[in-house]
C-alpha positions in Angstrom: 106.6 87.7 91.8 106.5 85.9 95.2 103.4 85.2 97.1 104.3 88.1 99.6 104.6 90.7 96.7 101.3 89.5 95.5 99.4 90.0 99.0 100.8 93.3 99.1 99.3 94.1 95.5 96.1 92.4 97.2 95.8 94.4 100.0 96.6 97.6 98.2 93.9 97.0 96.0 91.4 96.1 98.7 89.1 99.3 99.4 87.3 98.0 102.4 88.5 97.7 106.1 91.2 100.6 105.7 92.5 100.6 109.2 92.9 96.8 109.2 94.3 96.6 105.7 96.9 98.9 106.6 97.8 96.5 109.7 98.6 93.7 107.1 100.3 96.1 105.1 102.6 97.0 108.0 103.0 93.7 109.2 104.1 92.6 105.6 106.5 95.6 105.6 108.0 94.6 108.4 108.2 90.8 108.0 109.4 89.1 105.0 108.3 85.9 106.4 105.0 87.1 107.1 103.0 84.9 104.9 104.0 81.8 106.6 103.4 80.0 110.1 107.0 80.2 111.2 106.4 83.8 111.6 106.7 84.5 115.2 104.7 87.9 115.0 101.9 86.3 113.1 101.3 85.3 109.3 98.7 85.9 106.9 96.2 82.9 105.9 93.7 82.3 103.0 90.1 81.3 103.6 87.0 81.5 101.4 83.2 80.9 102.4 82.1 78.1 100.4 78.5 79.4 99.1 75.7 77.7 96.8 73.3 80.9 96.0 71.0 78.6 94.3 70.4 76.7 97.5 70.7 79.8 99.5 73.3 78.1 101.8 77.1 78.3 103.0 79.4 75.1 103.7 81.0 75.3 106.8 83.7 72.8 108.7 83.8 72.1 112.3 87.2 72.9 112.8 88.9 69.8 114.5 91.5 71.9 117.0 88.8 74.5 117.8 85.7 73.1 117.8 83.9 76.3 116.0 81.9 76.2 112.9 84.2 78.2 110.5 84.6 78.8 106.9 87.4 77.0 105.0 91.0 78.2 105.3 94.5 78.0 106.4 98.1 78.5 106.3 100.0 79.6 103.2 102.3 77.2 101.2 105.9 77.8 99.4 103.8 76.1 96.4 101.2 78.9 96.6 101.7 81.2 93.8 99.0 83.6 94.6 96.8 84.6 98.0 93.7 83.8 95.9 95.6 80.5 94.8 95.7 79.5 98.4 92.5 80.7 99.7 91.1 78.2 96.6 93.6 75.4 97.5 92.5 75.4 101.1 88.7 75.5 100.2 88.9 72.8 97.7 90.9 70.7 100.2 88.7 71.0 103.2 85.3 71.0 101.2 86.2 68.2 98.9 84.3 70.0 96.2 86.0 70.3 92.6 85.5 73.2 90.6 85.0 75.8 93.3 85.4 79.3 91.5 86.1 82.3 93.6 83.8 85.4 93.6 85.1 88.1 91.4 86.6 91.2 92.9 89.2 89.9 95.4 88.9 89.5 99.0 85.5 90.1 100.7 87.0 90.8 104.5 90.1 90.9 106.5 89.8 89.3 109.9 92.8 89.4 112.3 92.8 87.3 115.2 94.8 86.0 118.1 96.4 82.3 118.2 98.1 80.3 120.4 102.2 80.9 120.9 104.7 80.6 119.4 102.7 82.5 116.9 100.5 85.4 117.7 98.3 86.3 115.3 96.3 84.9 112.1 95.7 87.8 109.5 93.1 86.3 107.4 92.4 87.3 104.0 88.9 85.9 103.2 87.4 85.1 99.9 84.1 83.8 98.8 84.1 80.7 97.0 81.1 79.6 94.4 80.2 75.8 94.4 79.4 74.1 91.2 75.3 73.0 91.0 75.0 69.9 92.7 78.2 70.0 94.7 78.7 67.2 97.3 81.0 67.8 99.9 83.5 65.5 101.6 85.0 65.9 105.3 88.9 66.2 105.4 91.0 65.1 108.2 91.1 68.7 109.4 87.2 68.6 110.2 85.1 67.2 112.6 82.1 67.8 110.5 80.8 69.4 107.1 77.7 70.8 106.8 75.5 73.2 104.5 73.6 75.9 106.3 70.8 78.4 105.3 72.0 81.6 105.6 69.7 82.7 108.2 71.2 79.7 110.3 74.6 80.6 110.1 74.5 83.0 113.0 73.0 80.5 115.5 76.1 78.2 114.8 79.1 80.2 114.1 80.8 83.2 115.4 80.6 86.8 114.6 83.5 86.9 112.2 81.6 83.9 110.0 78.5 85.8 110.3 80.2 89.2 109.0 81.7 87.1 106.5 78.4 85.7 105.0 77.1 89.0 105.3 79.5 91.2 102.8 79.6 87.8 100.5 75.7 88.1 100.3 76.1 92.0 100.0 78.7 91.3 97.0 76.6 89.0 95.1 
């Protein structure tokens, strides 16, 4: 099964945000290359909010290009077998934490946001990743900073998409 096919199955099983889910499915139906960065109409991305429920914290990265506190995530790569694997790979690479596990139940949220040309849209499929006890994060080349934030502080540092992701993740816990 291709990554494209996996994404279609994941989205068909995702029951929340039906209108946005349908936009993603329509995009994939119209764009066989819609999983990857070269697709000029936009592409799916995989992200994961790294969370440590035992400490009541989430790990956010200060994105190098955007200068914003965000969850870990990014572009799908040809070696990614599933959308979940892409999100977990990105979370592991950007957090430096080995042993992350995705919260069961598939994606937590979808977030579609504009990006600069030549591409037009990121259609982000957002998961939550549980950090192992005592996990220590290591900053990657893609980040200006990496920091644990208590749940209640996220709204003061991040945009509404991250706040909604935290809220949805906590509701699923």
